[in-house]
N, C-alpha and C positions, 0 to 999 in steps of 0.2 A: 878429163875422161868423157868420151861421148859414146853412148850406147845406142846403136841403131837397130840391130837385129835382136829381137826379144822373143824368147821361147817361154810359153806359159804351160806349166804342167798342171793337170787337173782343170782344164778349161770349162768343164761342164758344171763344176761346183759353184757354190755361192761366191767364194772369193775369186776364183779363177775367171768366172764369167763377168764379175764386176770389174776386175782389173782390165780385161779385154775391152769392155765398154768404155772405160776411161782412157785407155791407150788409143782407141780409135778416134777419140776427140782430139788427140794430138797426132793424127795420122800422117802428117807431113814429117814428123820426127822419127817414126818407128815403122819397122817392118815386123809384123807379128806372125809367129808360128804357134799354133795350138797343138800340143802334143798329148795324146791320150792313149789309153789301152785299145787293143784291137776290138774288144767287146763293147767299147763305149759307143753311145748313140749321139755323141757330140756332133753338131753341125755349126759351121761358122756363121756369124750374123749375116743376114741377107744383105746383098749389095756391098759387102766388105771385101777387102783383099787379104783377109786372114788366110794363111796357109795352114792346112791340117796335116798332121802326121800321126801314124800309129806306132807304138813302141812296146816292146816287151820289157816291163819294168824290172823283171828278174834277170835280164840279160845285160851284162856290161857292154858287149859289142853293139847290141841294138840301141842302147842309150847313147853310147859314144857316137855312133853313126848319125843318130837323130840330132845330136847337139852340134855337129860340125857346122862351122860358119856362124854360130850364134855369138853375140856379144854378152848376153846375159841369160841366165836361167832363172825364172821366177817360179818357185815351187809352191803351188797351192793345193797339193795333194793332201787328203785327210785319211783317216782310218789306219789300216795296217801299214801303209807306206810311211807312216811317221815313226815306225820302230827304227832301231839303230841301224841294223844291217841294210835294209832297203834304202834308208836315207843316205847312208855312207856310200852305197853303190852309185846312187845318182850323182853325188858330189865328185866321187873319183872318176866317173865317166865324163863329167863336165871338164875336169882338169885334163884328162887324156885327150879330149876333143879340142883343147886349147881355148875353152871359154874363159874369159878373164873375170867375170863377175857373177856372183851367185846371191840370189835373194831367198833367204831361208823361210820355211813355212812355220813361223812361230805364231804371231798374231794374238796370242791368248792372254798375255800379261807378263809379269816379271818372272821369267822361268828360272831365275837364279835364287829365288827365295827358298827358305827351308820348307815352306808349305807346299811349293810346287814340286820340289825335288823329292819329297816323301811320297808323292803320288805313285802308285804302281805303274811302271812303264807299260805293262801289258794293257792298261786301260787308258793312260794319258799320253802314251808315246814317249819317245826318247829325245825330246826337244832340248832338254838341258845338256845331255851328253853330246848331242850333235853340235850345240853351240860351242862346247869345249873343243871339239874337233875343228870347227871352223876357225876358232881363235888360234889354234896351233898352225893351221894352214896359212892364215893371214900373217902370223909372225914369221913363218918360213918363206913368205913371198910366193907361195904356190897358187894362191887364189884370193881375190878380194871378195868380200861378202858384206851383206847387211841384213837386217831384219826389222820388222815393224811389229809393235805390240800396242794394242789399245784396250786390253781387257776383253771380257766377253762382248759379243756383238749385241749392242744395245737393243736393236729392233727385234732380233730373233728371241733374245731372252725375255723381252717384255711381252711379246705376243704368243710365244709357244709354251710358257710356263715357268722356266727357271727363275725368273725375277720375282715370282710369288703372286702373279696376277692371272686370274681367269677373266678375261675381258668379256667374253660372251655371257657368262653367268654373274658378272659383277661381284666376284669374290676375290679376296686377298688373303694371303698367308704372310704375316709379318714376322720375320725372323729376329728374335731378340727385341731390342729396343726400336728397330727400324731406322736408327739414326747413324748407323755405320756408313762412312763415306764410300761411295762406289765409283770406280773408274772404268766406265764402259764406253764403247765407241760404236756408232752406227756402221753397218757394213758398207754403206755408200761412202762414208768418210775414209774407211780403211782403203777401199779400192782407189779412191781419188788420191790418197796420200802415196800409195805405191807408185802410181803414175808420176806424181810429182818428184818422187825420189829417183825414179829411173831417168827422168828428164835432167836431173842435176845430181848425179850420184856421188861426186867427189867429197862433199862434206860428211858423208855417212859411211865411207869405206871402213870396213873392219870394226864397226860398232853398231849396236842395235839402237833403234829409235822408239821412243815411247810417246804416245799421244792420248789425249782425252779432250773432247770438245765441250764438256759440261763442267759447270761449277756448282758445288753444293748438291750433288746428286746423292740421294738416299732413298730407301724404300718408302719412307713416309712422304717425301717430296713427290715421288712417283705416284703414290696413292692420291695425294691431293690434286696432282695435275690430271690424272686420269678422270677423277670425279668431275673436275672442271670441264675438261674437253668433252666428255661424254654426257655431262649434265645428269649424272646418276650417282647415288651413293653405293659403295661397295660394302658387302658383309665381310668383316675381318675375323681371322683366326690367328691367335698368337702361337708361335712355334718356339719351343725351347731349343735355340740354336747351340747353346753351350752343351746341352745333353747330346745333341746331334754330333757335335765335335768329339765329345768323349766316347760315344759309341762307335764312331768311325775309327778312332784309334784302336779300340778293342778289336773291331773287325779286322783291322790291318794286322794286328798281332796274331790273330787266328788264321791269317792267310786268306780271308774272304775278301778278295780285292774288289769284287763287284759291289758289295754293300759298302765297303770302306770308301770307294770312289763316290758313291751316291751321297754319303754324308759330307765328305770333304768338298764336293762340288758346291754345297750350300755354305758350309761354315767358312770356307776359304774366301767367300765374298761378304758374308753377313756377320761373322762373329768377331767382335772387338778384341777378344782375348787371344785369337790365333788365326788371323786371316792372311796376312802377307800380300794384300792386294793394293797397298798404298803406292801409287805411282807419282805422287805429287812432286817429289824431289827429282824425278827423272824426265819430266815432260819437256818436249821440244816442239811444241805446237807451231810456233812462229817459223821455225827453221824449215818446216815441211809444208807450210801453207795451210795449216789447220786453224780455222777461226772458231771462236767460242760461239755456241748456239744455245738458245734457251731450252730448258727442259720441256717446255710446252711445245716448241717447234719439233723437238725430237720425238715426242709422243705422237704428235699429229702425223709426222712423216711415217712412223712405224705403223700406225693404224691405216694410213692410206696405202702403204706397201702391202700389208698382210690382210687387211679387211677386218671390219668389226666382228665378223662372224667366224673368224679363224679359231677353231677349238685348240685348247692346250693339249700337249702331249702328257698324258697322266703320269707316265714314268719320269717326267722332268718337272712335275708340279707337285703332286700329292705324296711327298715323301715325309714320313714322320720319324722322329728320333728312335722310337721303339721298333720301327720297321727294320732298322739297320742290324739289329741283333736278333731279330725274329728267327726262330728255328724252323 
């Protein structure tokens, strides 16, 4: 199978723009179309031959017409468009347009685990249900598909707060023991891997791919590495991640999905008793050209990308177990 004409949905986002950058490095192989909403401010990279199109994502006809002539749709849309009906509409329009290959917008980890499936779709999207739909289409011979999952984006989590580190103020929130294995992947590695898979899609037809370029990644190892790279000690705070997990379950039972999601966001990564984040038995690094990199190199790259003075997003950083059930 050869894919020449590639349409990127959500080209202005972190994943979409990264994928376009990597595809342009293989410009002799691909003709790229960036498809965005009419309200989008997206502009193609300077001096590139990327074609731009606007589409009404709520319109089957608009999507179908925009997809005509494409060999692959790469869905990098986030937010509300990850809900079931908007996602299904995109897939059905691709089929109607005769697009043979669809790259799902998963990217987040193992979406078939109990821990992911229990997340409220209103907050986490319907990626698990869409996977089931894609599996059905693949079995019926109606559409070939693939997906890529590397856990949370390493650099964004490290620098924006969810990893538990405030680099600017040299503070760390250590969840539980800090020793739970983490399977995270830098955004640049995700984008490069998508391009590699599009260049050689046949081995990955109708199944998802899992990657992680780090070995031995834990919160404690990240803390040690940050202190080495920055030459400074961090003030640490211990967080009861088991209680966070417990309170998230209570919030879920109460129907408070916003607070439940806050708790699960952390416990699904850091709590040994109920995380579901272990990708070790699923990794296909070599098959898609992912090389192991050192944690120190990953930290240095993240700091270079975001800057030492990048502030954390407090709503993604300073979440305490008791906050989840606070009235």
